[in-house]
C-alpha positions in Angstrom: 10.7 1.6 -47.4 11.6 -0.3 -44.4 13.1 1.5 -41.3 16.7 0.7 -41.0 16.7 1.0 -37.3 13.8 -1.3 -37.0 15.5 -3.8 -39.3 18.5 -3.9 -37.1 16.6 -4.4 -33.8 14.3 -6.9 -35.3 16.9 -8.8 -37.1 19.0 -9.2 -33.9 16.2 -10.8 -32.0 15.2 -13.0 -34.9 18.7 -14.1 -35.6 19.1 -15.4 -32.0 15.8 -17.3 -32.4 16.7 -18.7 -35.7 20.3 -19.7 -34.8 18.9 -21.6 -31.8 16.5 -23.5 -33.9 19.2 -24.3 -36.6 21.4 -25.7 -33.9 18.7 -28.0 -32.6 17.8 -29.1 -36.1 21.4 -29.9 -36.9 21.7 -32.1 -33.8 18.7 -34.2 -35.0 20.5 -34.8 -38.4 17.8 -32.9 -40.4 18.9 -30.5 -43.2 19.5 -27.0 -41.8 16.8 -24.4 -42.4 17.7 -21.5 -44.7 19.0 -18.5 -42.9 16.8 -15.5 -43.4 18.6 -12.1 -44.0 18.1 -8.9 -42.2 15.8 -7.7 -45.1 12.1 -7.2 -45.4 11.2 -10.9 -44.8 13.0 -11.0 -41.5 11.3 -7.8 -40.2 7.9 -9.1 -41.3 8.4 -12.3 -39.3 9.4 -10.3 -36.3 6.3 -8.2 -36.5 4.2 -11.4 -36.7 5.9 -12.7 -33.6 5.2 -9.5 -31.9 1.6 -9.7 -32.8 1.3 -13.3 -31.5 2.7 -12.0 -28.2 0.2 -9.1 -28.1 3.2 -6.7 -28.0 2.7 -2.9 -28.5 5.2 -0.3 -29.2 5.8 0.4 -25.5 6.5 -3.2 -24.5 8.6 -3.6 -27.7 10.9 -0.8 -26.5 10.9 -2.5 -23.1 12.2 -5.8 -24.6 14.8 -3.9 -26.6 16.1 -2.2 -23.5 16.9 -5.4 -21.8 19.9 -6.1 -24.0 21.3 -2.7 -23.3 21.1 -3.4 -19.6 22.9 -6.8 -19.9 20.1 -9.2 -20.3 18.4 -11.1 -23.1 14.8 -11.7 -24.1 13.4 -15.0 -25.5 10.0 -16.5 -26.2 8.5 -18.4 -23.2 5.9 -21.1 -23.0 2.8 -20.3 -21.0 2.8 -21.5 -17.5 6.5 -21.8 -17.2 8.3 -20.2 -14.3 9.8 -18.8 -12.4 10.5 -16.0 -14.8 10.1 -12.4 -15.9 7.8 -12.4 -18.9 6.8 -9.2 -20.8 4.4 -9.6 -23.7 5.3 -13.3 -24.1 9.1 -12.7 -24.0 11.2 -14.2 -21.3 13.8 -11.9 -19.8 17.0 -13.2 -18.3 18.5 -11.7 -15.1 21.3 -9.2 -15.1 22.6 -10.8 -11.9 22.0 -14.1 -10.1 23.0 -15.6 -6.7 22.6 -12.4 -4.7 22.6 -13.1 -1.0 21.5 -10.8 1.9 24.1 -8.8 3.7 24.2 -6.4 6.7 24.0 -7.1 10.5 20.5 -8.5 10.3 20.6 -9.9 6.7 18.0 -7.3 5.5 19.9 -5.9 2.6 20.7 -7.0 -1.0 23.2 -5.0 -3.0 24.2 -5.0 -6.6 26.4 -2.3 -8.3 25.4 0.3 -5.7 21.6 -0.5 -5.9 20.2 -1.4 -2.5 17.1 -3.6 -1.8 15.9 -3.6 1.7 13.7 -6.4 3.3 11.0 -4.8 5.4 10.8 -4.9 9.1 7.5 -6.8 9.1 9.2 -9.7 7.3 12.2 -9.9 9.7 10.5 -9.3 12.9 7.1 -10.9 13.5 5.9 -13.5 16.0 7.4 -16.3 14.0 10.9 -14.8 13.4 11.6 -12.3 16.1 14.5 -13.7 18.1 14.6 -11.0 20.7 17.4 -8.5 21.3 21.2 -8.7 21.1 22.6 -9.2 24.8 25.6 -7.2 24.0 23.8 -4.5 22.2 20.2 -4.5 23.5 19.1 -1.8 21.1 19.5 -4.2 18.2 16.9 -6.9 17.6 17.6 -10.3 16.2 15.7 -12.4 13.6 16.0 -16.0 12.6 14.6 -15.2 9.2 17.0 -16.0 6.4 16.7 -14.1 3.2 16.7 -16.4 0.0 19.1 -16.3 -2.8 17.8 -13.8 -5.3 18.1 -12.8 -9.0 18.0 -9.3 -10.3 16.1 -8.3 -13.4 15.8 -4.9 -15.1 13.8 -3.3 -17.9 12.9 0.2 -19.2 9.3 1.2 -19.7 8.3 4.7 -20.9 11.9 5.9 -20.3 11.9 4.8 -16.7 14.0 2.0 -15.4 12.5 -0.7 -13.2 14.2 -3.4 -11.1 13.0 -6.8 -9.9 14.7 -8.8 -7.2 13.1 -12.3 -7.1 13.6 -15.6 -5.5 13.3 -18.9 -7.5 9.6 -19.3 -6.5 8.4 -16.0 -7.9 7.2 -14.8 -11.3 6.4 -11.5 -12.9 4.2 -11.2 -16.0 3.1 -8.2 -17.9 0.9 -8.5 -20.9 1.6 -6.2 -23.9 -2.1 -5.3 -24.4 -2.2 -3.1 -21.3 -1.0 0.5 -20.8 0.5 1.2 -17.4 0.7 4.9 -17.5 3.6 7.4 -17.0 5.1 6.8 -13.6 8.4 6.9 -11.8 10.8 4.0 -11.9 10.8 1.6 -9.0 12.0 -1.5 -7.3 10.0 -4.6 -6.6 11.1 -7.5 -4.3 9.2 -10.8 -4.8 9.6 -13.7 -2.4 7.4 -16.7 -3.1 5.1 -14.3 -4.9 3.4 -14.0 -8.3 2.7 -10.6 -10.0 0.5 -10.2 -13.1 0.0 -6.8 -14.9 0.9 -4.9 -11.7 2.3 -1.4 -11.7 5.0 -0.5 -9.0 6.5 2.8 -8.2 9.4 3.4 -5.8 10.3 0.5 -3.4 7.8 -2.3 -2.9 7.8 -5.8 -1.5 5.5 -8.8 -2.1 5.8 -11.9 0.0 3.8 -15.1 -0.2 1.0 -13.5 -2.2 -0.4 -13.5 -5.7 -1.4 -10.1 -7.2 -3.1 -9.0 -10.4 -3.9 -5.6 -11.8 -2.6 -3.8 -8.7 -0.7 -0.6 -8.2 2.0 -0.5 -5.5 3.7 2.7 -4.4 6.0 2.4 -1.5 4.0 -0.5 -0.1 4.6 -3.9 1.4 2.1 -6.8 1.1 3.5 -9.6 3.4 1.8 -12.8 4.7 3.8 -14.3 7.6 1.2 -16.6 9.1 -0.5 -19.7 7.6 -3.9 -18.3 8.3 -4.5 -14.5 7.8 -7.0 -12.4 9.6 -7.8 -11.6 13.2 -6.5 -14.5 15.4 -6.2 -14.0 19.1 -5.5 -16.2 22.1 -5.5 -19.9 21.7 -5.2 -21.5 18.3 -3.2 -18.8 16.5 -1.8 -20.1 13.3 1.8 -21.1 12.7 4.3 -19.4 10.3 3.6 -19.4 6.5 5.5 -22.2 4.8 6.2 -22.7 1.2 3.5 -24.8 -0.3 0.7 -23.1 1.7 -1.9 -21.4 -0.5 -0.8 -17.9 -1.2 -3.2 -15.1 -0.6 -4.6 -13.4 -3.8 -5.1 -9.7 -4.3 -6.8 -8.2 -7.4 -7.4 -4.5 -8.3 -5.6 -2.9 -5.3 -4.2 0.5 -5.3 -1.8 1.0 -2.4 0.4 4.0 -1.6 2.6 4.0 1.6 0.7 0.9 2.9 1.9 -2.0 5.0 -0.6 -4.9 4.6 0.6 -7.7 7.0 -1.2 -11.0 7.3 -4.3 -9.3 5.7 -7.1 -10.1 3.4 -7.9 -7.1 1.3 -10.6 -6.5 -1.3 -10.6 -4.2 -4.3 -10.0 -0.6 -3.2 -7.8 2.5 -2.7 -5.6 2.3 0.3 -3.3 5.3 1.3 -0.8 5.7 4.1 -2.4 2.8 6.0 -0.9 0.1 8.2 -2.8 -3.3 8.5 -1.8 -6.0 10.9 -3.7 -9.3 10.9 -6.6 -7.5 9.3 -9.4 -8.6 7.1 -11.1 -5.9 5.0 -14.0 -7.1 2.9 -16.4 -5.1 0.9 -19.1 -6.4 -1.5 -20.6 -3.0 -2.6 -20.7 -1.5 -6.1 -17.8 0.9 -5.5 -14.4 0.1 -4.3 -13.1 0.4 -0.7 -11.3 3.7 0.2 -9.0 3.6 3.3 -6.9 6.7 3.9 -4.5 7.7 6.6 -5.6 4.8 8.9 -3.8 2.5 11.4 -5.6 -0.8 12.0 -4.3 -3.6 14.2 -6.0 -6.9 15.2 -9.1 -5.7 13.2 -11.7 -7.2 11.0 -13.9 -4.9 8.9 -16.7 -6.2 6.8 -19.7 -4.7 5.0 -21.3 -3.8 1.7 -19.2 -0.7 1.2 -16.4 0.6 3.2 -14.8 4.2 3.4 -12.4 4.7 6.2 -10.3 8.0 6.7 -8.0 8.8 9.6 -9.2 6.0 11.9 -6.3 4.8 14.0 -8.1 1.8 15.5 -6.4 -1.1 17.4 -8.7 -4.0 18.1 -11.9 -3.5 16.0 -14.4 -6.0 14.9 -16.9 -4.0 12.9 -19.2 -5.7 10.4 -22.3 -4.4 8.7 -24.8 -5.4 6.1 -25.2 -2.0 4.4 -23.0 1.0 4.0 -19.9 1.5 6.3 -18.6 5.1 6.7 -16.0 5.9 9.2 -14.1 9.3 8.7 -11.9 11.5 11.0 -11.8 9.4 14.1 -8.4 9.8 15.8 -8.5 6.7 18.0 -10.7 3.6 18.5 -9.8 1.0 21.1 -11.3 -2.4 21.8 -14.5 -1.7 19.7 -16.8 -4.4 18.7 -19.6 -3.2 16.7 -22.5 -5.2 15.3 -24.8 -2.8 13.7 -26.8 -3.0 10.4 -24.8 -0.1 9.1 -22.3 2.5 10.4 -22.1 6.3 9.7 -19.4 7.6 11.9 -18.1 11.0 10.8 -16.4 12.0 14.1 -15.9 10.7 17.6 -19.2 11.9 18.7 -21.1 9.6 16.5 -20.5 6.7 18.8 -20.3 6.1 22.5 -20.5 3.6 25.2 -22.5 4.5 28.4 -21.7 2.6 31.6 -24.6 0.6 32.9 -24.9 -1.9 35.9 -25.6 -5.3 34.4 -24.5 -8.9 35.2 -22.5 -8.9 32.0 -20.6 -5.7 33.0 -21.4 -4.4 29.6 -22.2 -0.8 28.7 -24.9 0.5 26.5 -23.5 1.2 23.0 -24.8 3.8 20.7 -23.6 4.3 17.1 -24.8 6.5 14.3 -26.0 4.3 11.5 -27.1 6.8 8.9 -27.4 10.5 8.4 -30.7 10.7 10.3 -30.6 7.7 12.8 -28.6 6.2 15.6 -29.0 2.7 17.0 -28.8 1.7 20.7 -27.6 -1.7 21.6 -29.2 -1.9 25.1 -29.2 -5.6 25.9 -26.6 -7.9 24.5 -29.1 -10.7 23.5 -31.7 -8.3 22.1 -31.9 -6.4 18.8 -30.9 -2.8 19.0 -33.5 0.0 18.9 -33.3 2.9 16.5 -33.7 6.6 17.3 -34.0 9.6 15.0 -31.3 12.1 15.7 -33.8 14.9 16.2 -36.2 12.7 18.3 -37.9 14.6 21.2 -37.0 13.9 24.7 -40.1 12.0 25.7 -39.6 9.6 22.8 -35.9 9.0 23.8 -37.0 8.4 27.4 -39.8 5.9 26.4 -37.5 3.9 24.1 -34.7 3.5 26.6 -36.9 2.6 29.6 -38.7 0.2 27.3 -35.5 -1.5 26.2 -33.8 -1.6 29.7 -36.5 -3.2 31.6 -37.2 -6.9 31.3 -40.7 -8.1 30.7 -41.1 -9.3 34.2 -40.1 -5.9 35.5 -42.5 -3.9 33.4 -45.6 -2.7 35.2 -48.0 0.2 34.9 -46.9 3.6 36.3 -48.1 4.3 39.8 -51.5 6.0 40.1 -51.4 9.8 40.2 -51.9 11.4 43.5 -55.1 13.4 43.8 -54.9 16.8 45.6 -56.8 20.1 45.9 -55.4 21.2 42.5 -56.0 18.0 40.6 -54.1 14.8 39.9 -50.3 14.9 39.7 -47.3 12.5 39.9 -46.2 11.8 43.4 -42.4 10.8 43.2 -42.1 11.1 47.0 -44.9 8.7 47.9 -43.9 5.9 50.3 -42.6 2.8 48.7 -45.3 0.6 50.0 -47.9 2.9 48.4 -46.2 2.8 44.9 -45.6 -0.9 45.2 -41.8 -0.4 44.6 -38.8 -2.2 46.1 -35.8 -0.3 47.2 -33.9 -1.5 44.1 -36.5 0.3 41.8 -35.2 3.7 43.1 -31.7 2.9 42.0 -33.0 1.7 38.6 -34.8 4.9 38.1 -31.7 6.9 38.8 -29.7 4.8 36.3 -32.4 5.1 33.6 -32.5 8.9 34.0 -28.6 9.0 33.7 -28.7 7.0 30.4 -31.5 9.2 29.1 -29.5 12.4 29.8 -26.4 10.8 28.2 -28.2 10.0 25.0 -30.0 13.3 24.8 -26.8 15.3 25.2 -25.0 13.1 22.6 -27.8 13.6 20.1 -27.5 17.3 20.6 -23.8 17.3 19.9 -24.3 15.2 16.7 -26.8 17.8 15.4 -24.6 20.8 16.3 -21.5 19.2 14.6 -23.6 18.4 11.5 -24.5 22.0 11.3 -20.9 23.1 11.6 -19.9 20.7 8.9 -22.5 21.8 6.6 -21.6 25.4 7.1 -18.0 24.6 6.4 -18.9 22.9 3.2 -20.9 26.0 1.9 -17.8 28.2 2.8 -15.5 26.0 0.9 -17.8 25.4 -2.0 -16.0 25.3 -5.3 -12.6 24.5 -3.9 -10.6 21.5 -5.2 -11.2 18.1 -3.5 -8.2 16.4 -2.1 -6.8 13.9 -4.5 -4.3 11.1 -3.9 -2.0 10.5 -7.0 -1.0 6.8 -6.6 1.6 7.2 -9.4 3.7 9.8 -7.7 
């Protein structure tokens, strides 16, 4: 027996397709094709059409829901656009010709549904027109929102809305399963979305995305060249026709990615601004609760949590781990790896040099730190539990140029044997007055490094003790679908 309900739904779609084909055939003068009834043959043909479009029962219900919301669904040729295509079926919009309203033109409204353009799109270095002279608390923008079309469909009993301009496309293949999630709104401006999930309000501008999950997130490219660009030679605004940035396998929740290059990863409650995040490791990036501006992070693997940042240029070859740092300002690290679990895992010690550059120390692993002593020399490594005499020898060796290195002064001989004589006259030790200043500076740096290593060891013990006390408790988990 054939399900009557299925016959009716299938027959309705098929009749529309057959009628269109008959009309075209009659115009050409050919004999009309026989009209199929709503019986078993019609249902079989519809099922075959669904199979060709890789449509499953979930996307089938989505297509059927379009008519209830005021739209229609028809087959589409591959590569055609702009369009909303679900399982090979093209959906027509429920509203067209929508224009922005509001004081700054940042709002689209249709039957009580509101779609807001994000602040980063309206007010950036290319569009910000300053403040209103009459109302200085209101900023002006020269950005003009495009004319938009509104699409709607139901998936897993949740309604989703798409607000798109004429240069945008949205495609969802029927072979995938997108999980149970809340309904959402997605604004696309000169953007392409393929097999993406979106929850709540999201915006994609001048990008191409694939297999991504967006939850209350904005991915916007305003500049012709993304990434950290400072001073002279900054790129101009993004123009239609420029190559759009492509993002694959991203999971974003409460994230603003502005003029950024992001690699595969999990990003939560983060704000990127002209930032390039690149990881080539075997597991995906994980950036949580972070604020990064004018930053470029590279490395084989990246895990960042609670960073804050501002102007960072950190690039490594091996693992990169940064967690629990409340603020980083004007950092520029160039170390083989980074293992920063708190603010005591990195420091900069003032040192008198012609370059006015401090000595930088960064923890590079669980057991080692690296000292960048001289800018043009390779850094030196120290074990975190290194004894004092080792630390002192390494620092003095690294600070002194080859031409300044000389054997230690001879030991003074007294009635009780040989002993160091730090108060010997300068002419006896062969030192110049500047050597005394240098000795004091080296001693100061040694003390700074020794004390910092001691703090790292103490905090490691505290962290390990806390883990033992909290053993067996649930690990924090970010649900990107809620």
